[in-house]
PyMOL commands that place a pseudoatom at each C-alpha (Angstrom):
pseudoatom trace, name=CA, resn=MET, resi=1, chain=A, elem=C, hetatm=0, pos=[-66.150, -32.708, -39.355]
pseudoatom trace, name=CA, resn=LYS, resi=2, chain=A, elem=C, hetatm=0, pos=[-62.924, -31.202, -38.000]
pseudoatom trace, name=CA, resn=LEU, resi=3, chain=A, elem=C, hetatm=0, pos=[-64.615, -27.790, -37.890]
pseudoatom trace, name=CA, resn=ASN, resi=4, chain=A, elem=C, hetatm=0, pos=[-67.388, -29.172, -35.671]
pseudoatom trace, name=CA, resn=LYS, resi=5, chain=A, elem=C, hetatm=0, pos=[-64.829, -30.617, -33.260]
pseudoatom trace, name=CA, resn=PHE, resi=6, chain=A, elem=C, hetatm=0, pos=[-63.107, -27.239, -33.189]
pseudoatom trace, name=CA, resn=PHE, resi=7, chain=A, elem=C, hetatm=0, pos=[-66.363, -25.457, -32.329]
pseudoatom trace, name=CA, resn=MET, resi=8, chain=A, elem=C, hetatm=0, pos=[-67.115, -28.083, -29.665]
pseudoatom trace, name=CA, resn=LEU, resi=9, chain=A, elem=C, hetatm=0, pos=[-63.675, -27.511, -28.162]
pseudoatom trace, name=CA, resn=ILE, resi=10, chain=A, elem=C, hetatm=0, pos=[-64.170, -23.732, -28.191]
pseudoatom trace, name=CA, resn=SER, resi=11, chain=A, elem=C, hetatm=0, pos=[-67.597, -24.178, -26.571]
pseudoatom trace, name=CA, resn=VAL, resi=12, chain=A, elem=C, hetatm=0, pos=[-66.113, -26.336, -23.814]
pseudoatom trace, name=CA, resn=VAL, resi=13, chain=A, elem=C, hetatm=0, pos=[-63.404, -23.739, -23.168]
pseudoatom trace, name=CA, resn=ILE, resi=14, chain=A, elem=C, hetatm=0, pos=[-65.946, -20.914, -23.043]
pseudoatom trace, name=CA, resn=ILE, resi=15, chain=A, elem=C, hetatm=0, pos=[-68.297, -22.848, -20.773]
pseudoatom trace, name=CA, resn=SER, resi=16, chain=A, elem=C, hetatm=0, pos=[-65.501, -23.936, -18.436]
pseudoatom trace, name=CA, resn=GLY, resi=17, chain=A, elem=C, hetatm=0, pos=[-64.244, -20.333, -18.337]
pseudoatom trace, name=CA, resn=SER, resi=18, chain=A, elem=C, hetatm=0, pos=[-67.730, -19.234, -17.288]
pseudoatom trace, name=CA, resn=PHE, resi=19, chain=A, elem=C, hetatm=0, pos=[-67.673, -21.714, -14.429]
pseudoatom trace, name=CA, resn=VAL, resi=20, chain=A, elem=C, hetatm=0, pos=[-64.301, -20.408, -13.292]
pseudoatom trace, name=CA, resn=GLN, resi=21, chain=A, elem=C, hetatm=0, pos=[-65.675, -16.871, -13.197]
pseudoatom trace, name=CA, resn=ALA, resi=22, chain=A, elem=C, hetatm=0, pos=[-68.777, -17.983, -11.302]
pseudoatom trace, name=CA, resn=GLN, resi=23, chain=A, elem=C, hetatm=0, pos=[-66.843, -19.825, -8.583]
pseudoatom trace, name=CA, resn=GLU, resi=24, chain=A, elem=C, hetatm=0, pos=[-67.788, -19.035, -5.045]
pseudoatom trace, name=CA, resn=VAL, resi=25, chain=A, elem=C, hetatm=0, pos=[-65.367, -17.061, -2.953]
pseudoatom trace, name=CA, resn=THR, resi=26, chain=A, elem=C, hetatm=0, pos=[-64.285, -19.072, 0.073]
pseudoatom trace, name=CA, resn=ASP, resi=27, chain=A, elem=C, hetatm=0, pos=[-63.932, -17.572, 3.541]
pseudoatom trace, name=CA, resn=ASP, resi=28, chain=A, elem=C, hetatm=0, pos=[-60.152, -18.006, 3.361]
pseudoatom trace, name=CA, resn=GLU, resi=29, chain=A, elem=C, hetatm=0, pos=[-60.011, -16.215, 0.012]
pseudoatom trace, name=CA, resn=LEU, resi=30, chain=A, elem=C, hetatm=0, pos=[-62.140, -13.397, 1.361]
pseudoatom trace, name=CA, resn=LYS, resi=31, chain=A, elem=C, hetatm=0, pos=[-59.931, -13.094, 4.461]
pseudoatom trace, name=CA, resn=LYS, resi=32, chain=A, elem=C, hetatm=0, pos=[-56.801, -12.834, 2.306]
pseudoatom trace, name=CA, resn=TYR, resi=33, chain=A, elem=C, hetatm=0, pos=[-58.485, -10.161, 0.221]
pseudoatom trace, name=CA, resn=VAL, resi=34, chain=A, elem=C, hetatm=0, pos=[-59.567, -8.273, 3.361]
pseudoatom trace, name=CA, resn=ILE, resi=35, chain=A, elem=C, hetatm=0, pos=[-56.032, -8.362, 4.767]
pseudoatom trace, name=CA, resn=THR, resi=36, chain=A, elem=C, hetatm=0, pos=[-54.721, -7.108, 1.445]
pseudoatom trace, name=CA, resn=MET, resi=37, chain=A, elem=C, hetatm=0, pos=[-57.259, -4.300, 1.189]
pseudoatom trace, name=CA, resn=ASP, resi=38, chain=A, elem=C, hetatm=0, pos=[-56.747, -3.300, 4.816]
pseudoatom trace, name=CA, resn=SER, resi=39, chain=A, elem=C, hetatm=0, pos=[-53.027, -2.987, 4.133]
pseudoatom trace, name=CA, resn=ILE, resi=40, chain=A, elem=C, hetatm=0, pos=[-53.613, -1.067, 0.908]
pseudoatom trace, name=CA, resn=ASN, resi=41, chain=A, elem=C, hetatm=0, pos=[-56.050, 1.272, 2.665]
pseudoatom trace, name=CA, resn=GLY, resi=42, chain=A, elem=C, hetatm=0, pos=[-53.487, 1.880, 5.405]
pseudoatom trace, name=CA, resn=MET, resi=43, chain=A, elem=C, hetatm=0, pos=[-50.780, 2.684, 2.879]
pseudoatom trace, name=CA, resn=THR, resi=44, chain=A, elem=C, hetatm=0, pos=[-53.018, 5.062, 0.941]
pseudoatom trace, name=CA, resn=ASP, resi=45, chain=A, elem=C, hetatm=0, pos=[-54.126, 6.773, 4.164]
pseudoatom trace, name=CA, resn=ARG, resi=46, chain=A, elem=C, hetatm=0, pos=[-50.488, 7.346, 5.125]
pseudoatom trace, name=CA, resn=LEU, resi=47, chain=A, elem=C, hetatm=0, pos=[-49.807, 8.636, 1.616]
pseudoatom trace, name=CA, resn=LYS, resi=48, chain=A, elem=C, hetatm=0, pos=[-52.678, 11.131, 1.946]
pseudoatom trace, name=CA, resn=GLU, resi=49, chain=A, elem=C, hetatm=0, pos=[-51.250, 12.269, 5.288]
pseudoatom trace, name=CA, resn=THR, resi=50, chain=A, elem=C, hetatm=0, pos=[-47.870, 12.810, 3.639]
pseudoatom trace, name=CA, resn=TYR, resi=51, chain=A, elem=C, hetatm=0, pos=[-49.505, 14.797, 0.838]
pseudoatom trace, name=CA, resn=ASN, resi=52, chain=A, elem=C, hetatm=0, pos=[-51.431, 16.918, 3.325]
pseudoatom trace, name=CA, resn=LYS, resi=53, chain=A, elem=C, hetatm=0, pos=[-48.338, 17.528, 5.437]
pseudoatom trace, name=CA, resn=ILE, resi=54, chain=A, elem=C, hetatm=0, pos=[-46.334, 18.649, 2.409]
pseudoatom trace, name=CA, resn=SER, resi=55, chain=A, elem=C, hetatm=0, pos=[-49.058, 20.815, 0.903]
pseudoatom trace, name=CA, resn=GLY, resi=56, chain=A, elem=C, hetatm=0, pos=[-49.792, 22.229, 4.334]
pseudoatom trace, name=CA, resn=GLY, resi=57, chain=A, elem=C, hetatm=0, pos=[-46.599, 24.168, 3.941]
pseudoatom trace, name=CA, resn=ASN, resi=58, chain=A, elem=C, hetatm=0, pos=[-44.182, 25.226, 6.603]
pseudoatom trace, name=CA, resn=GLU, resi=59, chain=A, elem=C, hetatm=0, pos=[-43.379, 28.413, 8.480]
pseudoatom trace, name=CA, resn=LYS, resi=60, chain=A, elem=C, hetatm=0, pos=[-42.427, 30.154, 5.211]
pseudoatom trace, name=CA, resn=ILE, resi=61, chain=A, elem=C, hetatm=0, pos=[-45.236, 28.966, 2.921]
pseudoatom trace, name=CA, resn=SER, resi=62, chain=A, elem=C, hetatm=0, pos=[-48.908, 28.507, 3.769]
pseudoatom trace, name=CA, resn=ASN, resi=63, chain=A, elem=C, hetatm=0, pos=[-51.234, 25.861, 2.432]
pseudoatom trace, name=CA, resn=ALA, resi=64, chain=A, elem=C, hetatm=0, pos=[-53.016, 28.438, 0.260]
pseudoatom trace, name=CA, resn=ARG, resi=65, chain=A, elem=C, hetatm=0, pos=[-49.726, 29.681, -1.160]
pseudoatom trace, name=CA, resn=TYR, resi=66, chain=A, elem=C, hetatm=0, pos=[-48.536, 26.134, -1.817]
pseudoatom trace, name=CA, resn=ASN, resi=67, chain=A, elem=C, hetatm=0, pos=[-51.735, 25.370, -3.709]
pseudoatom trace, name=CA, resn=GLN, resi=68, chain=A, elem=C, hetatm=0, pos=[-51.428, 28.620, -5.653]
pseudoatom trace, name=CA, resn=LEU, resi=69, chain=A, elem=C, hetatm=0, pos=[-47.886, 27.859, -6.777]
pseudoatom trace, name=CA, resn=VAL, resi=70, chain=A, elem=C, hetatm=0, pos=[-47.930, 24.089, -7.262]
pseudoatom trace, name=CA, resn=GLY, resi=71, chain=A, elem=C, hetatm=0, pos=[-49.981, 24.366, -10.444]
pseudoatom trace, name=CA, resn=ILE, resi=72, chain=A, elem=C, hetatm=0, pos=[-47.525, 26.786, -12.005]
pseudoatom trace, name=CA, resn=ILE, resi=73, chain=A, elem=C, hetatm=0, pos=[-44.294, 25.372, -10.598]
pseudoatom trace, name=CA, resn=SER, resi=74, chain=A, elem=C, hetatm=0, pos=[-42.827, 24.619, -14.028]
pseudoatom trace, name=CA, resn=ASP, resi=75, chain=A, elem=C, hetatm=0, pos=[-43.803, 27.974, -15.559]
pseudoatom trace, name=CA, resn=THR, resi=76, chain=A, elem=C, hetatm=0, pos=[-41.122, 30.519, -14.655]
pseudoatom trace, name=CA, resn=VAL, resi=77, chain=A, elem=C, hetatm=0, pos=[-43.108, 33.407, -16.140]
pseudoatom trace, name=CA, resn=LYS, resi=78, chain=A, elem=C, hetatm=0, pos=[-46.161, 32.671, -14.000]
pseudoatom trace, name=CA, resn=LEU, resi=79, chain=A, elem=C, hetatm=0, pos=[-43.966, 32.067, -10.951]
pseudoatom trace, name=CA, resn=GLY, resi=80, chain=A, elem=C, hetatm=0, pos=[-42.443, 35.496, -11.515]
pseudoatom trace, name=CA, resn=MET, resi=81, chain=A, elem=C, hetatm=0, pos=[-45.893, 37.072, -11.827]
pseudoatom trace, name=CA, resn=ALA, resi=82, chain=A, elem=C, hetatm=0, pos=[-46.880, 35.361, -8.569]
pseudoatom trace, name=CA, resn=ASN, resi=83, chain=A, elem=C, hetatm=0, pos=[-43.732, 36.734, -6.888]
pseudoatom trace, name=CA, resn=ALA, resi=84, chain=A, elem=C, hetatm=0, pos=[-42.646, 33.212, -5.893]
pseudoatom trace, name=CA, resn=THR, resi=85, chain=A, elem=C, hetatm=0, pos=[-39.486, 33.202, -3.820]
pseudoatom trace, name=CA, resn=SER, resi=86, chain=A, elem=C, hetatm=0, pos=[-36.656, 30.761, -4.401]
pseudoatom trace, name=CA, resn=GLU, resi=87, chain=A, elem=C, hetatm=0, pos=[-37.429, 29.198, -1.002]
pseudoatom trace, name=CA, resn=GLU, resi=88, chain=A, elem=C, hetatm=0, pos=[-41.066, 28.608, -2.026]
pseudoatom trace, name=CA, resn=ILE, resi=89, chain=A, elem=C, hetatm=0, pos=[-40.028, 27.126, -5.363]
pseudoatom trace, name=CA, resn=THR, resi=90, chain=A, elem=C, hetatm=0, pos=[-37.478, 24.843, -3.722]
pseudoatom trace, name=CA, resn=TYR, resi=91, chain=A, elem=C, hetatm=0, pos=[-39.990, 23.702, -1.093]
pseudoatom trace, name=CA, resn=ILE, resi=92, chain=A, elem=C, hetatm=0, pos=[-42.660, 22.928, -3.684]
pseudoatom trace, name=CA, resn=LYS, resi=93, chain=A, elem=C, hetatm=0, pos=[-40.302, 21.107, -6.040]
pseudoatom trace, name=CA, resn=LYS, resi=94, chain=A, elem=C, hetatm=0, pos=[-38.916, 19.057, -3.183]
pseudoatom trace, name=CA, resn=GLY, resi=95, chain=A, elem=C, hetatm=0, pos=[-42.440, 18.359, -1.906]
pseudoatom trace, name=CA, resn=GLU, resi=96, chain=A, elem=C, hetatm=0, pos=[-43.696, 17.279, -5.310]
pseudoatom trace, name=CA, resn=ALA, resi=97, chain=A, elem=C, hetatm=0, pos=[-40.667, 15.017, -5.769]
pseudoatom trace, name=CA, resn=THR, resi=98, chain=A, elem=C, hetatm=0, pos=[-41.343, 13.478, -2.353]
pseudoatom trace, name=CA, resn=LYS, resi=99, chain=A, elem=C, hetatm=0, pos=[-45.007, 12.957, -3.238]
pseudoatom trace, name=CA, resn=LYS, resi=100, chain=A, elem=C, hetatm=0, pos=[-44.045, 11.263, -6.496]
pseudoatom trace, name=CA, resn=GLU, resi=101, chain=A, elem=C, hetatm=0, pos=[-41.504, 9.022, -4.786]
pseudoatom trace, name=CA, resn=GLU, resi=102, chain=A, elem=C, hetatm=0, pos=[-43.898, 8.062, -1.988]
pseudoatom trace, name=CA, resn=ALA, resi=103, chain=A, elem=C, hetatm=0, pos=[-46.678, 7.313, -4.486]
pseudoatom trace, name=CA, resn=ALA, resi=104, chain=A, elem=C, hetatm=0, pos=[-44.329, 5.070, -6.473]
pseudoatom trace, name=CA, resn=ASN, resi=105, chain=A, elem=C, hetatm=0, pos=[-43.331, 3.242, -3.271]
pseudoatom trace, name=CA, resn=VAL, resi=106, chain=A, elem=C, hetatm=0, pos=[-46.974, 2.694, -2.313]
pseudoatom trace, name=CA, resn=GLN, resi=107, chain=A, elem=C, hetatm=0, pos=[-47.792, 1.490, -5.818]
pseudoatom trace, name=CA, resn=LYS, resi=108, chain=A, elem=C, hetatm=0, pos=[-44.862, -0.936, -5.722]
pseudoatom trace, name=CA, resn=SER, resi=109, chain=A, elem=C, hetatm=0, pos=[-45.895, -2.220, -2.282]
pseudoatom trace, name=CA, resn=CYS, resi=110, chain=A, elem=C, hetatm=0, pos=[-49.523, -2.639, -3.344]
pseudoatom trace, name=CA, resn=ASN, resi=111, chain=A, elem=C, hetatm=0, pos=[-48.534, -4.540, -6.458]
pseudoatom trace, name=CA, resn=ALA, resi=112, chain=A, elem=C, hetatm=0, pos=[-46.213, -6.797, -4.468]
pseudoatom trace, name=CA, resn=LEU, resi=113, chain=A, elem=C, hetatm=0, pos=[-48.908, -7.453, -1.875]
pseudoatom trace, name=CA, resn=ILE, resi=114, chain=A, elem=C, hetatm=0, pos=[-51.481, -8.312, -4.523]
pseudoatom trace, name=CA, resn=ASN, resi=115, chain=A, elem=C, hetatm=0, pos=[-49.153, -10.468, -6.608]
pseudoatom trace, name=CA, resn=ASP, resi=116, chain=A, elem=C, hetatm=0, pos=[-47.174, -12.169, -3.837]
pseudoatom trace, name=CA, resn=TYR, resi=117, chain=A, elem=C, hetatm=0, pos=[-49.718, -12.540, -1.036]
pseudoatom trace, name=CA, resn=VAL, resi=118, chain=A, elem=C, hetatm=0, pos=[-53.197, -12.865, -2.465]
pseudoatom trace, name=CA, resn=GLY, resi=119, chain=A, elem=C, hetatm=0, pos=[-52.362, -13.474, -6.123]
pseudoatom trace, name=CA, resn=SER, resi=120, chain=A, elem=C, hetatm=0, pos=[-53.645, -11.347, -8.963]
pseudoatom trace, name=CA, resn=VAL, resi=121, chain=A, elem=C, hetatm=0, pos=[-56.137, -13.952, -10.207]
pseudoatom trace, name=CA, resn=LEU, resi=122, chain=A, elem=C, hetatm=0, pos=[-57.690, -14.365, -6.756]
pseudoatom trace, name=CA, resn=PHE, resi=123, chain=A, elem=C, hetatm=0, pos=[-57.628, -10.600, -6.174]
pseudoatom trace, name=CA, resn=VAL, resi=124, chain=A, elem=C, hetatm=0, pos=[-59.588, -9.968, -9.386]
pseudoatom trace, name=CA, resn=LYS, resi=125, chain=A, elem=C, hetatm=0, pos=[-61.954, -12.857, -8.641]
pseudoatom trace, name=CA, resn=VAL, resi=126, chain=A, elem=C, hetatm=0, pos=[-62.882, -11.490, -5.211]
pseudoatom trace, name=CA, resn=ARG, resi=127, chain=A, elem=C, hetatm=0, pos=[-63.006, -7.873, -6.390]
pseudoatom trace, name=CA, resn=ASN, resi=128, chain=A, elem=C, hetatm=0, pos=[-65.397, -8.813, -9.195]
pseudoatom trace, name=CA, resn=ALA, resi=129, chain=A, elem=C, hetatm=0, pos=[-67.523, -10.968, -6.903]
pseudoatom trace, name=CA, resn=LEU, resi=130, chain=A, elem=C, hetatm=0, pos=[-67.852, -8.074, -4.455]
pseudoatom trace, name=CA, resn=LYS, resi=131, chain=A, elem=C, hetatm=0, pos=[-69.391, -5.973, -7.225]
pseudoatom trace, name=CA, resn=THR, resi=132, chain=A, elem=C, hetatm=0, pos=[-72.268, -8.373, -7.764]
pseudoatom trace, name=CA, resn=ASP, resi=133, chain=A, elem=C, hetatm=0, pos=[-72.702, -10.437, -4.589]
pseudoatom trace, name=CA, resn=ALA, resi=134, chain=A, elem=C, hetatm=0, pos=[-74.455, -8.453, -1.858]
pseudoatom trace, name=CA, resn=GLU, resi=135, chain=A, elem=C, hetatm=0, pos=[-73.963, -11.154, 0.782]
pseudoatom trace, name=CA, resn=LEU, resi=136, chain=A, elem=C, hetatm=0, pos=[-70.261, -11.359, 0.061]
pseudoatom trace, name=CA, resn=ARG, resi=137, chain=A, elem=C, hetatm=0, pos=[-70.085, -7.549, 0.270]
pseudoatom trace, name=CA, resn=LYS, resi=138, chain=A, elem=C, hetatm=0, pos=[-71.684, -7.681, 3.741]
pseudoatom trace, name=CA, resn=LYS, resi=139, chain=A, elem=C, hetatm=0, pos=[-69.148, -10.282, 4.905]
pseudoatom trace, name=CA, resn=TYR, resi=140, chain=A, elem=C, hetatm=0, pos=[-66.326, -8.213, 3.443]
pseudoatom trace, name=CA, resn=ASP, resi=141, chain=A, elem=C, hetatm=0, pos=[-67.501, -5.008, 5.132]
pseudoatom trace, name=CA, resn=ALA, resi=142, chain=A, elem=C, hetatm=0, pos=[-67.887, -6.814, 8.458]
pseudoatom trace, name=CA, resn=LEU, resi=143, chain=A, elem=C, hetatm=0, pos=[-64.404, -8.344, 8.252]
pseudoatom trace, name=CA, resn=LEU, resi=144, chain=A, elem=C, hetatm=0, pos=[-62.826, -5.081, 7.135]
pseudoatom trace, name=CA, resn=SER, resi=145, chain=A, elem=C, hetatm=0, pos=[-64.360, -3.123, 9.995]
pseudoatom trace, name=CA, resn=LYS, resi=146, chain=A, elem=C, hetatm=0, pos=[-63.285, -5.681, 12.646]
pseudoatom trace, name=CA, resn=PRO, resi=147, chain=A, elem=C, hetatm=0, pos=[-60.179, -4.649, 14.516]
pseudoatom trace, name=CA, resn=GLU, resi=148, chain=A, elem=C, hetatm=0, pos=[-57.820, -7.616, 14.609]
for i in range(1, 148): cmd.bond("trace and resi %d" % i, "trace and resi %d" % (i + 1))
show_as sticks, trace
zoom trace
């Protein structure tokens, strides 16, 4: 008898969990998600610009040369074979360190925005709903493309 009550309890938990997952996304929840994603998109766009600016080189190293050397930056033998100058090596190492630092800052900001503004549970709820709900996706796209 106790086993049946246990299975009934488990069934209730599973069923109630299914209802939680199937909850509708409200307009306010969607707006919070849109604001969050707009901010995240802005941060990642700025990060890409930083990456492009760094890898674009400077007056002493071209974009092509940067790309040639960045993949071998920790291999002194290959750097020697590529005739990398100390200035090029310094620029690339500094650039890669800057990229890493900026990426960590963006990641930290994104996590804070998700956790502190929209909430991770709500963020996942809306993200998952957008994968399956075409109407919600249309509303999301319309809100995201609106300049505020």
